N, C-alpha and C positions, 0 to 999 in steps of 0.2 A: 484652519490653520491658527494655532495658538502661539503666541511668542515668536512668530515668523518661522516656526518649524513645522514640517509635515506631521511629525509626532513629537510633542514636547515632553520632556521628562520633568515631573514635579516631585520633589523630595518632601516626605513627611517628617516634620519636626515634632516629635512626641514629647510633650512637656511632662516633667515630673509633677506629682500632685500639688496643686496650687492652694493658697490659703483658702480655708473652709472645707477642703477635701479631707477625706478620712485619713489619708496617708501623708498629709503635709509635713515636711521636715522641719519647718521653722525658719527656713532661710530663703527669701525670694531671690537673693543675690546668687545663691548656688544654682537655682533653677535657671536664672537668666544666663549665667556663665556657661552651664551645660548646653543650654538652647543655641547660644551664639556659636559654640564650638561645632555643633552638629550642623548648623546652617553653614558655616564656612567649609565644613568637609563636603558637604553637597556641592557647594560652589566649585571647590577643588576638583571634585570627581567629574564635573562636567554637566551638572543638571541645569536645566533651563529656569526653573522657578521653584518655589517653596510654598508649603502650606504648614500653618502652625495649628496644632490640635492639643486640647487639654485631655489627651488619651488616657492619662493615669488617674483622672478624678473619679475613679469608681468608688461606690456605685453612683451612676449619673442621675442627676435630677432629670425630670421629664419636661422638655419643652421650655425650660428656663434655667437660669443660673443666679446666683446671688451676686450682689454688687462687687463683692471682693474678687470674684472670678473675672468679671468684666474688667475691672481695674488692673489685675495682674495680666491678663491677656493683652491688654492696651500697652502696658509698659513693655512686656517682652516682645510683642510683634513690632513695636515702634522701634526697639533697639535693633532687631534684626533687620528691618527695613533700612535703617540708617547705616549699620555696620556692613552688611552684605551686599546690598544693592540688587539682588534678584527680583524679579516679579514675585509678589507675595500674596497669598491668600490665607483664609482662616476658616476654621470649623470650631464651633463651640458645642460640645457634646453635653446632653443628648437632645438634638433639636432645638437648641437655644438660637435660632436663626435670626430673630430680631436683635438680640444681643451682639451676634456676630456682625450683623450689618452695622450696628451702631459703632463698633470697634473699627470696622473697615472704613466708614466714613470718616471718622476722626482722624485716621492715619493716612487716608488717600490710598488704600490698598487696591489690589487688582481684581479680587474675586472673593466670594464666600462659597463654601460647600454646604448645602442645606439638605437636611432629611425632612421626611414627611411632607414634601411639597404638594403632591396631589395624591388623592385617595387616603384611605386610613390603613394602618397596619399595627400589629402588636409587637413592639419591641421589648428588650429586657426590662425596660422600666414600666411598660403598660402600654396602653393605646394611644398611638400617635394620630392626631387629626391632621387634615391637609392645612398647609399655613400659606399657600400661595397668595390668597387674597389680601392677607394682612402684609405680607413681606413685600410684594410687588407694589402695593399702594404706598407702604412707608418708603421704599426706595424712591418713588415718584416724589412724595412730599418732601424728602431731603434732597431732591435734584441729584441724585447719586447714580444716574443711569450708567455711568462709566464703570461701576463696579459690577462685574459680571456674577450671575447667580448660577452656579452649577449644582444640579439637583441630583440626588440618588433616586433611582427608580428600582422598585423591588429590592430594597436595600438589605444589606447583610445584617446579621444578628436580629432577625425579625421573622415573624410569621406572617404569610400573606393569604391566610385562609379567608379573611374577611373579603379579599378581592380575587378569589380564586378564579372567577369567570372573567377576570380582566387580564390579559397577557402582558407581557413586557413591552411589546409593540404599542399596545393601546395605552399603556401607561406613559410611554415616551410621547405619543402624540397628545395626550392630555397635558404633560408638562410643557410642550411646545405651545399649545393653545393658550396656556396660563402664563405664557411670557418668560419661561426659563430661558438662560442663555446656552445651556448645554446639559446634557444628561450623563450621569455617572452609572456604569454598569459594575457590579461586583459579584464575588462569590457569596457564600452562605455565612462566612465569618471572615475576621481579619486574617490576611495571609492566604485566603482560599480564592482561587482564580475562578471567573466566570467561564462558561464554555464559549468556544468560537461561535457556536450556533446563536447564543444569546447577543453576543456582539454584533453579529451579522443582522440579527433581527432588529436590533435598535438602529443600526446604521441605515437599514432599508425602510424604517418607519418615518425618520425626520431628517431634515437637512440641517439641523443643529449640530454643533460639535459634539462628539461622543468621546467620553473619557472612561478609562478603566480605573477603578478605585481599589482593587485588591488583587494579590496573587500573581503579580508580574515576576517573571523569572527568566534565566537565560533560555529555558526550554520552550517559552512561548512568546517572548518579546518580539521576534520576527514576525510571526503571524499576526499578533495584536497591533504591532505598530503599523501594519499595512491597512488596518481599518480604523484604528482609533486616532483621534486628534491630539490626545495627551494620555499619559500614564502617570498615576499617582502612585509613588512607590515608598513603602515604609517598613517593609518585612525582609525581603530577600536581602537588603544591603545591610542588614544588621548581624551582628556575630551569630553564627548558627542559624540565620534565618529567622530569628525570633525578634518581632517588633519591640519587645520590652528591653532589648539590649542595645549596646552602643553601636555606632556605624563601623563597618569594616570596609576600608578603602579598597582591599582586594576584591570583595564581593561586589563593590561598585564597578571596579575595573572589568570584572567578569560579565557584569550585566550589559555595560555599555559596549564591550567587544562584541556581544551578540546582536546588537542593534544595527540594522543596515544603514549605511550612510554616515556612521560615526567613527 
């Protein structure tokens, strides 16, 4: 159970390109204003929590980001926490998990979402090595165990040929063994849903919370919510179901109307 819900809804706030990114528009104030508006709309729609992501910072650096990205994420996430008041997490792409933890510690956030936690995979950016030893030890050093670390397993936008002989269940068990606080199951790309069988496989493998990280829609939310502890949503609720667009409250209402018990 996350945030006191049998299945929590976590809305993804996709930030416009930040300082240092190729598409940065020159105004951090404009990015902050849009992010706050999006976060407030999620709250109005009835979501239980939020995650802030530098999704538009393409092409992503691998396993790290520059100081200006950390600074911008801290400013924006801090404002959202102060103004909106929902439980809040953070992801810094791609795989900049130590930086995400640093921001979360400085702001007292609830969680981070981490890529490349166990085993290796080939992402768009190149080969990601496992980060669990460094990340978990750093959290302990910072005395920040209250910040949950939810980790992607067999993550989207990646090839898993290097670990073809390690199935999703075994990856989940490895994440559990390396002290993850929950596992995130996704489809093959943003907006793509995992199969129900993959969710069931992860659910049976570990007693950790299981989150779905992509592809939730009115067509599958009832089935997914019966097995998952939380749903991270950032595509269906946007205009035309495209994560690049702004939030559409009508689509939010459609999604929540399909969620049993809401």
